[in-house]
N, C-alpha and C positions, 0 to 999 in steps of 0.2 A: 450287517457282515459281524455285528459283535455274537460270539456263538458261547462266551462265559457264563453267561446264564442259564444257559444247557449244561453244562458241564459238573453239575456240582455232584452229582450220585457219581461218575464218573473218578472224582476227584476223593470222593468219601468211601468206596466201594461198592458194594452193591445191597446195602443194608437200609440203613439209616438215611442213604438221600432221598429217599424218595419223597419226605417229610419236606424237602426242601423245594423240590419241584412242586408239590400240592399245595404248600402250603398250611400243612398241618404236619403237628410234628408230636410225637409221645413227651410224656408226661420226665424223662428222666432227659428227653433231647432238649423241650422246653428249660428243663431246669439249666443243663447246660449253655444253653441261650443265653444264660442271664449272667456268664462267665463271657469276661473279651478276651477274645481269641490272642495267643500270643504275637507280642508287637511287632517279631520280627515277620512272623505272617503276615498281620496286618497291613502292613507295608510294605513288605516285599510285593502282595500280590496288586495293591494298591497303583505301585510305581510301572511297573508291568503291563497294567493294563492304560495308564495314563501315559504310558510312553507310547503304546502299539496304536494310540488312534490320535497319539501326536505329529506321529512321522509319518504319517499320509498325507495330511495335507500339506504336510513341509517339503515331503519330496517333489509333489504334485505339482507345489508350487517352481520349487526351484529348476526343475526342467523342463514346464510350460518353456518358455520365450525357445528353447534349444528346437522345438519343432509345431514350430508356427500358433502355438498360444489357442489351438480350437481346443473345442470338445473332446477329443477323441485321447487325448491326450490324459485326462484322469480316465476316461474310460480303460484303456490298457492300462493304468497305475492301478485302479479298484481290479480287475484280474489278477494284476499279482497279488494282493496282497489278498484276495479271497484263497486262491490256493497256496500261499503260503501259509493262512490261517488253516485251510485242510492239515496244509503238513504238519503245523504246529500239533494239531490236535491228532495225528497220527501216529506221530512221534512221541508223544505224550500217552495212547491208550501203548504202543510196542512196547513202553518203558516200561508202565506199570504191570502187564500180564505176561512178558518174557522174557525179562533178564531180574535174572536176582535182585532180594531186593538190598541186596549189601555194596551191589555194583550202581545201583540208580544214581547216589550222590558221585560216586566217583568219574562217571560218564558224563553226567551233567554237568559237572563243571571244569571238567575238562570241555564240555563246548561252550561252554561261558568262558574261559578263560581264550580259545580260539577265537569267538566273536568280537574281543575289545580291540583284535587286529582288524576289522574293516572300520575303525574311530578314528577323525572323527569322520561321518557319512556324507558329507560331501562331495559330488565326483568329482574326478579332477574336468574339466571344462577342454582339456590339449586333447583328453582321450576319449572323451564320451561324450563332444558336441558331436551330432552327425553332417554326413558325408550326404551330399545328392541321391545317391541313389542308396541308401539303406534303406531298408521294409522300417517304418518309424515304431511300429508295435512290436516288435520281436527286439530293432534297436532297443526301445523302452525295459522291457523284461529281461532285458541282458544287467541293463544299468542297474537296475532296483535288486538284482539276482544278486551282483556282484558287489553292491555298497550297500545295500542292506538284507541281502537275502537269510543268513546266519540270524544277529539281532531281532530280525520280526519274528524267523519259525521259535527261537526259544522264546521269547516276548510271550509267542499265543500259545505252546506251549504252558505257560505259568500255571495259570488258572488251575485247569485238571493237578497238575504235579503240586502243586503248597497246596490244594484243596486236601488231596490225598495226604499228603504228609501229614498234613494240622488231625487230619480225624484219625490218623494212626497212633499220633501222639496223644489226643487226647479223646481216647473211647468215650462214644455214649456220646458226645458232643457232638450238636450241626454243626456243619460248613458253610451254615446258612448268610449268616455276616459274612462271612468273606466274600459270600458270592455278590451279595447288595452291595458290598464295598468294590468289588472289583467295576461290575457294571456304573457305581455312580462313580469312581474311576474314566471309563471310557465317556461318560457323557460327559463329563466336567474336561477334559480334553477335548471333547469335539466343539461346544459349545465355547469355553477358551481360546479358542486358536483363531478366530476373525477378528472373537474381542478386543484379545489382551492380547496377547501375542506378536501377531502380526502386524499391528500397528507402532507396538512399541520400539517391537527390535528387528536388527535387519535381517535378511535370510540369515549372513556368514554365522550371525551371533546365535538365533534359532537353532542352527547344526549342532554349533557348540556348547551351549548351553544342553540340548540333546544329550549329547556324547556324554558331558559327565556327570549325566542324570542315572544318566546308563550305566555310566562305570558303578557309582554309586547302587544302579538293581545288581548289577552281580555280587559286587560283595555281600547283600543281605542274602540271594539268591545263593549261593556256596554256603554260606554259613547256616541257612536255613537247610541245604540237602546235604551236608555234611552232618550235621547235628541231629538230623531226624533220620537216616536213611542209616546212618555206621555207626551212633551212637547209644544204642536203645534196641533190647531182646526184640527177640520176634512176635513177645504172649499177644501186645493187642492186632497183629497181623494175623496169629493163629486162631486167636479169639472171631475176628469178622468172619474167616475161611469156615469155622464151625456153624455161625450163624448163617451166612450162605448155604451151605448145604443143608441146615434143619429145616430151612424154610421149603426146598424140595424142587423141582424144576419144573419151571414154565414152557409152556409150548412155544414152539419159535414163530415170530412172525410170521404173517402168510407174504407171498409175493406181491400180493396187492397193496397189503398197508406197507410194505417198503415204497413201491412204488408213490405209492399217494405224498410219503414223507420225502422225497424224494423231489417228486412234484409242487408242493409245497411250496418247499423253501426252494428251488430252481425258480420259481414263478418271481415271490416275492424277491429276491435277487436280480433278476433279471429287469423287474420293471422299477426297480433302484436306480440303477444304470438307466437304463431307459429317461424315465424322470428327471437326472441329471443332466443327459446328453440332449432332452429337450428343453429344459431350459439354458441352459449354458450356449446351443446354436441360436438363438434369439438374442440374448442379454450381452456378456461377456461372461469368458472363462473365469472366476475370480473365486477365495477359496469358502467365500459366503456360501455360495450355489453347490459348491460340494459338500457343505457339513452340513445344509439344511436337513437334503434329503438322507443323508446320514445318520444323521441325529433321528428323526422319525423312523425312521428304519430299525434304530436301536432300543429307540423310546418303545417301538412295538411289542422286541424282546423281549425285555423288562415290564411291561406292564400284563403282556399273556401269560409268562413263567412266572412270574408273583406268587398266584393265582389265579385258578379257572373262574373264580367267581365277576375278576372284571372284563374279560371277551363273556359277553351277552349275545348268542347270534344273533336273534331279531335287532336290536337297535346295529351293529355293524354293520349286517346283513343289508340292513336301508338305509344305512349310512354310505352304504357303497354302493347302492340301484341309485343314488341322488347325485353322489360324484360324478361315477361314471360319465350321462351326459355329459357335466359340464366338459368333463375334459375331452370331449368330444365336440362341442361345440369351440371350445377354445384353441382346440387343433384347423378344425376350419377356420378359424378368426386370425390364428395366426401372431402374425408382425401385429397386424391391427386392434390387439385388445392391448390395452394398456398392460407395463409390464409386472406391475402390482398382483394384478387379477389374474394373469398369468402365472404367477408366484406362487399366488395365495390357493389356487386351483390346482393345479397340477401336487403342491406339496398335501394340499387334503386329499386326494385323489391316491396318491404312494402310502399316505398314512390308512384310509382304510382298511387299499389291498393288505397292506403287510398287517394290520390287524388282524383283518380273514385269515389270512394264509397261517402266520404262525398262531390266530387261537387254537384253527384247528389240526394245526402240528397239535399242541399242548392237550386235548380232547383225544385225540388219537395215542399219543403217550404207552408206546406197550410195558409189558412187566419190569419193575426193574433189572431181573437177569440180563434182559434185553437193551438196557437205558447204553449201554457203551456202543452196539450198531445204531442206536436211533442220534445217536449226536453225532457221530462218522458221516452216516447219510444225512443230516441236515447240515452238517459242514461241506460236504459235499456236494448237495443240491446248490448249496452258495457256491462254489467252484464253478457247476455245470452254468449257471443262471451266467456268470459273468466270464466262460468261453461263448455260450451263444452269443452273447450282445455283441464283447468286441471283438471276434472276430467270426463266429458266423452272421450274423446279420449285416455286416457288406457283400457279402457273399451270396449270402439268400432274397436279401434285399438290396438288389441292384439300385434302383429306382428311386428310392428313398426313405427316410427315415419310421420304417413301419414296426420296427422290433416295440415301438410304445402299446400300438396298438393290438401286436399280437399277445403281449406281455398282458395288456389290463382284459384283453379277454382270457388268456387261461389262468388268469387269479380268479376270474370271476365262474369258468368253467367248472376248476377242481374247489372251489368252496362250495359249490351246488352239487358236485362228486361226491364230497368231504361232508355234507349233509345227509345225502342220499344214501352212505354208504352207512352211517353213525344211526339211521333212524329219525335223524333228527326231524323228518315231515310229519313222521307219525304224532313226533310229542306234538310239537307248536301248534297244526294245523287242524282244526275240521274236518277239512274236507283236502286231504295228501296229495289226492290225485290231481286236484285243481290249483293248488298251488304250488306244484312241480309243473304244472304247462306253462301257468303264468311264466315262473323263474326261465323255464324254457324259451318262452317266447321274448322277453326281455333280452335275452338273450341274444337271441337271429338277431330281433330289432338292431341292436348295438353293434353286432358284425356286420349288419346289413349299411348300418350308415359311417363306419370306419372303413368300410369296405368300398364304398361311393366315395372316398375322399379320394384313396390308393387307385378307383379308377380311372375317376377324373382326370390324376396327375398322368396319369400312365398316357391317356390318351393325348390328352393335349401336348407331348411330348413327342418332338421325332427322333430326338437322340436322347440319354440319360449317361450316366458316369455317376461313380461314387466310391470315395476311396477313402483314406485315411484324413483327408482333410472336410468331405465333405461331400455335398450331392450337389451337379448341374444337371441342368436341364435346357436343352433346347427346343423351341419353339418356333415355329413360322408362321406370323398374322398380318392381317389384311383388314387396313381399314383405308377411310378418308385419304390418307394421306400418304399412300400408297403400301408395297409389298416390305416386310423389313420381318428380319428373325435377328430373334432375343437369347441370350444367356442368361438364363437363373444359377442362384448361388444360395441352396436353400429355396425363399418362399422372396427373397430381393431380388429383383432386375439388376445385371453388372453391368449389360454392355449392348446396345440396339447395333444393326446396319441395316438399311434399304435393301432392296435384294436389284433394284433399277439401276443401271449402269451408269446413266447419270447421277443420280443422287448415292450411289457406292462409298463418293468417298467423303461426305458429310459428315463431319464431328456429331456424335448425337448421346442420350443420357446424360449425365451429366458435364460431360467433356464439349460441350458448345464454346461458339468462338467467344460468346459471352460467359461464360463457368470460370472461376479461379484459374484452373489453367489454363487456359485457353486467352484469356486476358495476359498472363503471363510469356503465354510464348511468344506473344504479339506483342509486346513492350516491351519487353528487358531491353534495358539499358545498350546491349551488344547488336539488339537486332534494328533498333530505331535511329542509334544515334553515330554506330561505328561505320566505316568504310564498306564499302561492297565484300571486300572481301576477307573480313572480320566481323562479317553480322551472324557467322555460324553458329549454333549453340549445343552444346554437349548436355542432353536432356536424360534424367537419371526417373526414373516410376518405381515404386516400389509397390507392386500387384500390377499384372500386365492384363486383366480383363478379355476383353475381346480384340484389345490394342486400339482402342479407339483414338490415343496420344501421338499416337505416328501418322494422323492424319495432318496436323499442326508440320508434321517435316519437311523442310524443303531440302537445296541440293544440297549437301557437306554440313547438312545437321548429321550426330551422332544420339540415337536416341538406346537405353541400354532396360531394359526393365528386369528385372527382377521377382523370379516366381516359384513360390514353393509346390505348386499343385500341378504334377506334370498331366492330368486332363485338361488344365487351364491352356496350357498348352497346344498337347493334341489338340482342342476344340479351335483354338484362335485359329490356328493354322489350318485343319481341315472345312471348320465353318465360314472363314471373317477373311478376307483379303485385306484391313485395312495395313496390318504389317506389309503383305507383301505388295500392294500399293502404294507402299510411304518413298516420297523422295528421299526422304532419308536415309541411313547406315542402319537399320537393328541388330541389335541382341538383344538374345533371350539368355538369361541367367537361370539355370534350376537350381532350388535351396531356396532357405529363410532368408529373407533380403536384412537381415541384421547380423545371421551370421554369417553371410559371405561378403558383406563390406567390413566386419571387423576384419576376417582373413587378410582380406585385399588391404584394411589399413597395417594391419602387422605387418604385411610383405612388401612395406613404402609402394605401394603403389594407389595412391587415393585418384580418384576417378578426377576431379577438379570437373564436378560440373554448372550448369550455368542455373541449372534448375533440378532440384530435385520435388518428385511430387509422392509426397505418402498416400497412399490408395490400397491399403491391403484387407479392409473389411469384408468378410464372412457371413453373406446374409444380413444382419443387421449387429453380430456380435461384434465388439471389440478385440483386437489382437494387440493386449494392452501394451506389449514389451514395446511397438512400434512409437508410441509417443508416453517417452517419459521422460527423464531427465538428463539418464544415460545415453537412450537412443538418439536422442536431438545432440549429443555431446558429439556422436559416432558421426550423426550425418555433417555436423557443418565441417566435420573434419575431410568430408570428400564436396564442399564446395568452396567455388573460388570464392574471394573478399566482394566479390557483388553478388554471390550467388544468390538466387530467393529459394527457400524450400519451403514448399505447399503440403496444407492436409487437409485430405477432403473427410466435412464433419456432416456430413450430411444422416441424418438419422432420427428415426421416428418416436425413438422412447428418449437417446442419450444427450444431453445438451454437452456436445466439446468445447465450448468456447472457456469457460472457467479454465480447464486443460492449457488450452493454447495460449491463453493469454498469463498464464504464469508461466509457462515454460518462454516464455518470451520477456516475460519479465527478469526471469533468473538470470537468460543468457544476456540481455540489455538488445535484446533484437528489438525492432519497431513491425508494427504489426497489423496489421489488417484482414476486414471480412469483408466477404464477398458471396451476395446470395444473388442469384440468376434465374430466371423467370421460366416459368415453362411454356413452350412451342412446340404443341401435334403435330403443328405442318410440316415439323422440319426433324419429328422422334424426339424432341430435347426437353428433357426433365428438368424438377427444379432442383438448383444442386446449393451446398455453401459451400465454402471455401475458406481456409486461413493462410493468406500468405503472412510469412517472417524473412526480413532483410537486415540484414549490418548495418545500410547504409538508406537512407532516403531517396536518394537517384530515381529510384523506381518508382516509389509511392509517392511525388514532387510530380510526377507527369499531370497532366487535363484530363487525359482519357481514364487513369488508373483513379485519381480522386473521384472521379465519378462516377465509379462503378462500384465504391467503397461505401458500405452501410456502418454502422452507431455497432459498440458493441455494444450487447444488453449488460444492462447493471445489477441485474436479479442476485445475481454471486460471486462472490467474489475471485480472482484470481485463484489458483487452484494448483500445485504442483505435486505431478505425479513422481515415482522413484520404481526403481524394478524390486525396490522392496516394499513401498504400501501403495494400494492405487485405491482411494475410497470410489466403489457403484453410488453408494446413496444420496451423496455429495452433488450428484449430475445427474439424476433421475429429473428428465421435463415432470412438471405438473399437470 
């Protein structure tokens, strides 16, 4: 996303900057590079790049719990940042080419001063927490625009503007060191956030620190703007104009070249977001899995635009040819592939795609007279890729996350077209026709393999739905146990119901009678010891699924489900009958469970649940904000003194037992683990649940003690908070 490595020419006028892009400089420029740039330029540009890439994970992390904790939150954030980056580049270009030089500083200073009104950048929860009927993507874009829009636009424009001011102040000296310093600041910001700042500072402290440093940046930028645009004569600028005129006019880029620039940058940007989404939907939405792909994307820019020699077509072409089938294999394996392998293969595939796309951009760069157009198109391509992934893909690919497939094919196809357009086939291969045919055959084979997965999943599903919160698939299957209907979220089954009338009321999947939730409802102290009139339960469930838990309801019980995804509610009511057939009163509350519970508590309406079961995991990913210290404190407000708090902790790759034990210790709760076995004849899957209670009345029952399993001692208890949750500490080995 970082295009500051592209803008040194725009920053330095239209003459000297070509050396910075090519890695070659004239003798005068080389002599100029030996002198250090003015301190205010260096510090200003470093701070702008650092702040630009610190605010992205910070804001994403801040608003993540408000929108369900899904990967689409980061996709929407990235869309905003890419469009804002394009806006910053456009502003810098227009300011440099259409505004009189002496007005530059005053106009930019005015906007910088206005941007201080946005500080601190922390969104007010009372204003910006979404309502159940809000469109999440649109709400996120509005939120970011209001809270960080102007500061982000000005930060993104700083690279080209400051480098231009530097070149005017120091004619003959290349701004290359400023370009390198800018990219160093960007990469350092990305890598330091999950390693240094996130674990060391609370979110509020991070936002406060960012705001103070931004204030320092504004002071330095105002100083540079006024000093260099109003305090000097026009001689350097006039000399630069004369140099441009002396070089003559270059032919305008062909339309095919313009399309190629736009396509290559859009494909790499789409691949970035598709890869991030692909990893997050099966693991967890954590800053590390946002930062890693973005850092690789930025690194490819740095390497490719530093010098053409770093991008060697044959080597990186072979790298992409190797990684593409491996990525295809991981897509087929899905959640059954080890997380570390998934992350490694997806990351390397992304890097291969970005290196080839950005490498071909460097090879296709125009004459210096048209480089500002080149930069704007590259930035526009980045925004276009983000728009297609965040907004277009959910509408075009309603039955699955096919944007990764399409982006991978697009990167390969555009690389082949760039090779053909540049004549690389003739230079690199003795038989270019055979080489082209082999490459085309490989591309067609990959399209067939990826398309095959799409077709298989589409054929198996009787109904599908995709929205901001994920992909739902409905499948009807029949085996020795009978005809069943299943609902999958991503690649994991989240609910099953038998279609035969006599079996339709059976609780299945992870919610069998011997499961943690079944055990808790059947053996709650009110159920087993109270008088018949007092044995009714109030049961809360975070996550609706197909409503299986309602099968345990008895007359007089009250079951309250919290569900953020409206399509889940629709599928549950249209295709499953657990809710309608339940003997209990059932109510469904639409919206993020934590947001709704917070509002109910604030309104003085605690739910007084006897049981609250947390089971809102989508696919195999973890909505971390539902299993933190702050969330458990909220849950306890809605539980009766003898209430039970349950967490569904079944997961192929993540061991949540240390987190549950840490929460129990922190709140002084008694905790037990229940793992129920699989029973195919009744449609029951193996399930692990953790049950937390304030007193031991429930845990001391014989039936409960018999079902309890010891906690594994491989890892010590771990306390997650809203400010810090370490995924790597709980990966299964």
